C-alpha positions in Angstrom: 13.8 -30.2 0.4 15.1 -27.0 -1.1 15.0 -24.3 1.6 13.3 -21.7 -0.7 9.6 -21.7 -1.3 8.8 -21.0 -4.9 5.0 -20.9 -4.5 4.0 -17.3 -5.7 0.9 -17.4 -3.6 2.6 -18.1 -0.3 3.2 -15.0 1.7 5.3 -16.9 4.2 5.1 -17.0 8.0 3.6 -13.9 9.6 5.2 -13.5 13.1 2.5 -11.2 14.4 -1.1 -11.9 15.3 -3.8 -10.0 13.4 -6.2 -7.9 15.4 -9.5 -6.5 14.0 -10.0 -2.7 14.2 -12.2 -1.4 17.0 -13.6 1.9 18.1 -10.4 2.9 19.9 -8.1 2.5 16.9 -8.0 3.6 13.3 -8.2 1.3 10.3 -4.8 0.7 8.8 -4.2 0.2 5.1 -0.7 -0.6 3.8 0.6 0.4 0.3 3.6 -1.5 -1.0 5.3 -2.2 -4.2 8.6 -2.0 -6.1 10.8 1.1 -6.2 9.3 3.8 -8.5 5.9 2.1 -8.9 4.0 5.2 -7.7 3.3 4.4 -4.1 3.9 7.9 -2.8 1.9 9.5 -5.6 -1.0 7.1 -4.9 -0.8 8.0 -1.2 -0.9 11.7 -2.0 -3.9 11.1 -4.4 -5.8 9.2 -1.7 -5.1 12.0 0.8 -6.5 14.5 -1.6 -9.5 12.3 -2.4 -10.4 11.3 1.2 -9.0 14.0 3.4 -12.2 16.1 3.2 -14.4 13.3 4.5 -12.2 10.9 6.4 -10.1 11.7 9.4 -6.8 10.2 8.2 -3.1 10.2 8.7 0.0 8.7 7.0 3.1 6.8 8.0 5.9 6.5 5.4 8.8 4.1 5.4 12.2 4.8 3.8 15.5 3.0 4.4 17.7 6.0 5.2 15.7 9.2 4.6 12.4 10.8 5.3 12.0 11.8 1.7 8.5 10.3 1.1 7.1 12.1 4.2 8.9 15.3 3.1 7.3 15.0 -0.3 3.8 14.6 1.2 4.3 17.5 3.6 5.6 19.8 0.8 2.7 18.8 -1.4 0.3 19.9 1.3 -2.0 16.9 0.9 -2.4 16.8 4.7 -1.5 18.9 7.7 2.1 18.2 8.6 1.2 16.8 12.0 -0.8 14.0 10.3 2.4 12.6 8.6 5.0 10.5 10.4 8.2 9.0 8.9 9.9 5.7 9.8 13.5 5.1 8.8 13.8 1.4 8.5 17.6 1.1 8.3 17.2 -2.1 6.2 15.1 -3.5 3.5 11.6 -2.0 4.1 9.9 -5.4 4.5 11.8 -5.8 7.8 9.7 -3.0 9.2 6.4 -3.8 7.6 6.5 -7.6 8.2 9.2 -8.9 10.4 9.7 -6.3 13.2 6.7 -3.9 13.0 7.5 -2.1 16.2 8.6 1.2 14.6 5.5 1.4 12.5 3.2 0.5 15.4 4.8 3.3 17.4 4.2 5.8 14.6 0.6 4.7 14.3 0.0 5.0 18.0 1.7 8.4 18.1 -0.7 9.6 15.4 -3.8 8.1 17.2 -2.7 9.9 20.4 -2.1 13.2 18.6 -5.3 13.2 16.4 -8.6 12.5 18.2 -11.1 10.4 16.3 -8.6 9.2 13.7 -10.4 6.8 11.3 -7.7 5.7 8.8 -3.9 5.4 8.8 -2.3 4.8 5.4 1.1 3.1 5.9 3.3 3.4 2.9 6.2 1.0 2.6 9.5 1.9 1.1 10.2 0.4 -2.4 10.7 -3.4 -2.2 10.3 -6.5 -4.3 7.4 -8.8 -5.3 7.7 -10.7 -2.0 7.1 -7.7 0.2 3.8 -8.0 2.1 2.6 -6.3 5.3 2.1 -8.3 8.5 -1.6 -8.6 9.3 -0.5 -7.5 12.8 0.3 -4.1 11.3 -2.4 -3.5 8.6 -6.0 -4.6 8.1 -5.9 -4.3 4.3 -3.0 -4.0 1.9 -2.6 -2.6 -1.6 0.2 -3.6 -3.9 1.3 -1.3 -6.7 3.1 -2.2 -9.9 3.6 0.0 -12.9 3.7 -0.6 -16.7 7.2 0.8 -16.9 8.4 -2.3 -15.2 7.1 -4.4 -18.1 3.9 -6.2 -18.8 5.5 -9.4 -17.5 5.4 -8.2 -13.9 2.0 -9.6 -12.8 2.7 -13.1 -14.2 5.9 -13.3 -12.2 3.7 -13.5 -9.2 5.1 -13.2 -5.7 3.0 -12.6 -2.6 2.7 -8.9 -3.2 0.9 -9.5 -6.5 -1.0 -12.7 -5.6 -2.1 -12.0 -2.0 -2.6 -8.3 -1.6 -6.2 -7.3 -1.0 -6.0 -4.9 -4.0 -3.5 -4.9 -6.9 -3.0 -1.5 -8.7 -1.5 -1.4 -12.2 -0.2 2.1 -12.3 1.0 4.6 -14.9 -1.1 3.1 -17.7 -0.5 6.3 -19.7 3.1 5.1 -20.2 2.2 1.8 -21.9 2.6 3.0 -25.5 6.0 4.6 -24.6 7.5 1.5 -23.1 5.8 -1.1 -25.3 3.7 -2.7 -22.6 0.5 -4.5 -23.5 -2.1 -3.5 -21.0 -4.4 -6.3 -22.1 -1.8 -8.9 -21.4 -0.8 -7.3 -18.1 -4.4 -7.1 -16.8 -5.3 -10.6 -18.0 -2.2 -12.0 -16.2 -3.0 -10.1 -13.1 -6.5 -11.6 -12.9 -5.2 -15.0 -13.7 -2.6 -14.8 -10.9 -5.1 -13.3 -8.3 -8.3 -15.2 -9.0 -11.2 -13.3 -7.4 -9.0 -10.6 -5.8 -9.6 -7.2 -7.4 -7.3 -5.4 -9.9 -7.5 -1.7 -10.7 -5.6 -0.1 -13.6 -5.0 3.6 -13.4 -3.1 6.7 -14.6 -2.7 9.5 -12.1 -2.0 11.7 -15.0 -5.5 11.0 -16.3 -7.3 10.7 -12.9 -5.2 12.6 -10.3 -7.4 11.7 -7.3 -7.3 7.9 -8.0 -11.1 7.6 -7.8 -11.3 3.8 -8.2 -8.8 3.2 -5.5 -10.4 5.8 -3.2 -13.8 4.1 -3.7 -12.2 0.8 -2.8 -10.7 2.3 0.4 -14.1 3.7 1.3 -15.7 0.3 0.9 -13.0 -1.2 3.2 -13.7 1.4 5.8 -17.5 0.6 5.7 -16.8 -3.1 5.9 -14.3 -2.9 8.8 -16.5 -0.4 10.7 -19.3 -3.0 10.5 -17.0 -5.6 12.0 -15.9 -3.4 14.9 
């Protein structure tokens, strides 16, 4: 047997046990995707869209810096005490899937600091198509790809594309400039994901990411009913 698994729908072994949210902890939603796909911009958009009605906070992940957290603080999308940075020191998937301790510590710090916290968005550093969050860290996960990476990206699959609870095709306004066929990209995404949802968006056209924000609200309602 070849030691590498080439099944694009297999997220691999999750070393951590999933735990349903409850009244004493916030819902956790992870945002992952390749470098430059627009994860931080989407995180900022969700903070703007949800911050007035949802008690939320953010954890960012970068390998060596705190740049994504610094961007969110400078943008003023949340009060600075609602943003925590994790420096992974290695490929980001190690801190969102393999050893999630640093992220759990950051989430617990925010929950202690902010009474009644309802939602923590955990943004991964840029990683590849295999990068998924441990279900021991997040309750739902969003995977972001962008048209500048080429319209072939969704059909390449990988657990990020095929298993995330939501796939976001970002920067659709760039499609004419980079020669990407949005019809092909969307059709391939639906074919690879089956019934799992896909949202195409441009934060230039819709700066508050309304479709993704509505999806997040629906997850909060669903998970609140479970808890």
